[in-house]
Structure formats: C-alpha cells, structure tokens
C-alpha positions in Angstrom: 77.8 96.3 67.0 74.6 94.6 67.4 72.6 96.4 64.2 75.7 95.2 62.0 75.1 91.9 63.0 71.2 92.6 62.6 71.3 93.7 59.5 71.2 90.5 56.8 71.6 93.1 53.5 75.0 93.8 54.9 74.1 97.4 54.8 75.7 98.9 57.7 79.9 98.4 58.5 82.1 100.0 61.3 85.3 101.1 60.7 87.7 102.1 63.6 87.7 105.6 64.7 90.2 107.3 66.7 88.5 109.0 69.9 91.7 110.8 71.1 95.2 109.6 72.6 96.7 108.7 75.5 100.1 109.3 76.6 103.1 108.5 79.0 105.2 110.8 79.7 108.4 110.0 81.9 110.2 112.5 84.1 113.4 111.1 85.9 112.8 113.4 88.8 109.0 112.7 88.9 106.4 110.2 89.1 105.0 109.9 85.1 102.0 111.6 83.8 99.4 109.4 81.7 97.7 112.1 79.6 94.4 111.9 78.1 93.2 113.9 75.3 90.4 113.7 73.5 90.1 114.5 69.5 87.8 117.2 68.4 84.4 116.3 68.0 84.1 113.2 69.6 81.5 113.2 72.1 82.3 111.3 74.7 85.4 111.4 76.9 84.3 108.0 78.8 86.5 105.8 76.5 89.0 107.9 76.4 89.5 107.7 80.5 88.9 104.3 80.4 91.9 104.0 78.0 93.8 106.2 80.7 93.4 104.2 83.6 94.2 101.2 82.1 97.6 103.0 81.6 97.7 104.3 85.2 97.0 100.6 86.2 100.1 99.1 85.2 102.3 102.0 86.8 103.8 100.9 90.4 102.8 103.6 92.5 99.5 105.2 93.3 97.7 106.9 90.8 96.6 110.4 90.3 93.9 111.0 88.3 92.8 114.4 87.5 88.4 114.6 86.8 87.1 117.4 84.9 84.5 119.2 87.6 80.9 118.3 88.2 79.6 115.0 88.4 78.6 114.0 85.0 79.8 111.0 83.0 83.5 111.9 83.1 83.5 112.3 87.0 81.8 109.1 87.5 84.0 107.4 84.8 87.3 108.8 86.5 86.3 107.9 89.8 85.0 104.6 89.9 87.5 102.4 91.0 89.4 104.9 93.3 90.8 103.9 97.0 90.0 107.7 97.4 88.9 110.9 96.1 90.5 114.3 96.4 88.1 116.9 96.3 89.2 120.7 95.3 86.7 123.5 96.0 86.6 127.5 97.1 85.0 128.2 100.0 82.4 130.3 97.6 78.2 129.6 97.6 78.7 127.8 94.2 82.0 125.9 95.2 79.6 124.6 98.3 76.9 123.9 96.0 79.3 121.8 93.5 80.9 120.4 96.5 77.6 118.9 97.7 76.6 117.2 95.0 80.2 115.6 94.4 79.5 114.4 98.2 76.6 113.0 97.4 77.5 111.3 94.3 80.7 109.9 96.4 79.0 109.0 99.3 76.4 106.6 96.7 79.3 105.1 95.3 81.1 104.5 98.6 83.9 106.5 97.9 85.7 108.3 100.6 86.9 111.7 99.8 88.6 114.8 101.5 88.9 118.4 100.5 91.5 120.6 99.8 90.4 124.9 99.8 92.0 126.3 96.7 91.8 130.0 97.2 91.1 130.4 101.1 90.6 133.5 102.7 86.9 133.8 99.8 83.8 134.1 100.6 82.6 133.0 104.0 82.4 130.3 106.7 79.7 127.9 105.2 82.2 125.6 103.3 84.2 125.1 106.4 81.0 124.6 108.3 79.4 122.4 105.8 83.0 120.2 105.9 82.8 119.9 110.0 79.2 118.9 110.0 79.5 116.6 107.3 83.2 115.0 109.0 84.5 115.3 105.6 88.4 115.9 106.7 90.1 119.2 105.5 93.1 118.1 104.0 95.0 121.0 102.8 93.9 125.0 102.0 96.1 126.9 99.3 95.5 130.5 100.1 94.1 133.0 97.9 97.3 135.0 96.1 98.4 136.5 92.9 102.1 134.7 93.2 100.6 131.8 93.4 98.2 132.7 90.4 100.9 133.8 88.6 103.5 130.8 89.2 100.4 128.5 87.0 99.8 130.9 84.4 103.4 130.5 83.6 103.3 127.0 83.8 105.4 126.8 86.7 104.7 124.3 90.1 104.4 126.3 93.0 106.3 123.3 94.7 109.5 124.1 92.4 109.1 127.7 93.4 107.9 127.7 97.1 109.5 124.6 99.5 107.1 124.8 102.4 104.3 124.3 99.7 106.4 120.9 98.2 106.3 119.9 102.4 102.7 120.8 102.5 102.0 117.9 99.3 104.3 115.3 100.9 102.1 115.8 103.9 98.8 115.5 102.0 99.9 112.7 100.2 101.1 110.9 104.0 96.9 112.3 105.3 95.6 110.8 102.2 97.3 107.1 102.7 96.1 107.0 106.6 93.3 107.7 105.7 92.8 105.0 102.6 94.2 103.0 105.6 91.3 103.7 108.4 
C-alpha cells in the first residue's frame, strides 16, 4: 500500500483480490479439518497459510498443520508458531538430505521435532544413524506396504481399515504431548 500513499496523482489504486479459500469441515466422529487452498495463479501461499492458522487457533484442541515439504517460506510460515513439529521422511539418501535441512531449520527456530519414517524397510540405516547421533526422537515407523498404498490411493484412512494403526496414532499423540511437556 505504500505506492498508493506515495503517489500524489492517484495513478495507483488497489482492489481486493481473492488469494484462496479456507474451509472448516466438521465431522462428528473426528476432529475438525481446516483446509487452505490457494487459487490458481497466486504466487505466494503464505497469506492463505496465515488465514488457516488463524482459523485453527480458534479450535479448542491441538491443531495439526500439514506443511509442504522442504524448508521454503510455506514451511517456515506453517511451523513458526508450533510447539512441536513431526517430520515425515523416508529412509533414503534423498529423504535424509531433506530431513537434515528441516532439522537444521527447526533448531535455528528453537522448535523441537520428532520423526516418522514412512516406507520403512527401504534404503539403508543412515537415516536411523542420523536420528540417534542427533538425539531426534523416532516417533513411529510405517512400513513399505502395497496394501497401505492402495488404501490411501482409494482415499481411505489406514486407521479405519487397521485397528493396530489406530492405536499407533493414539500412542503417537501421547508421545508428542509428553515431549512438549519435557
């Protein structure tokens, strides 16, 4: 808005532009879901992310924010006010490289984190060595399993089809709460 104020000829004007939408979905049996979706052509997702975080702040329970991968502005904006960040990675050299960047960024920001290893059983042990050397909590492992891939490719939840995963995710929540209190 500075250009509008500085121009004494009135040659510059502003108009509201929709950047995206933030929707709240209430599901009686589960926690509400807040979805932020950018409109096509919007250059930065940050304002839409901020609006979603603001809406999540109105909820009573813990908010789980899903961030795009990497350590760019959307990631930073999503995690900036977090009490704890769960990093999901794969046990591959590429996954380890991305994890190192994310951990370094979070440490710089002073935000604690833990790791879920997805597609466990692939790659080598380097990921686990890194977690141990850096005292990063391994929160959970999800094995490489074609059945799991099929379930989520059909838009279904693993926790609805396998009771053991429902219990593992409950345990995950308990672990995170304990780590936040420490």
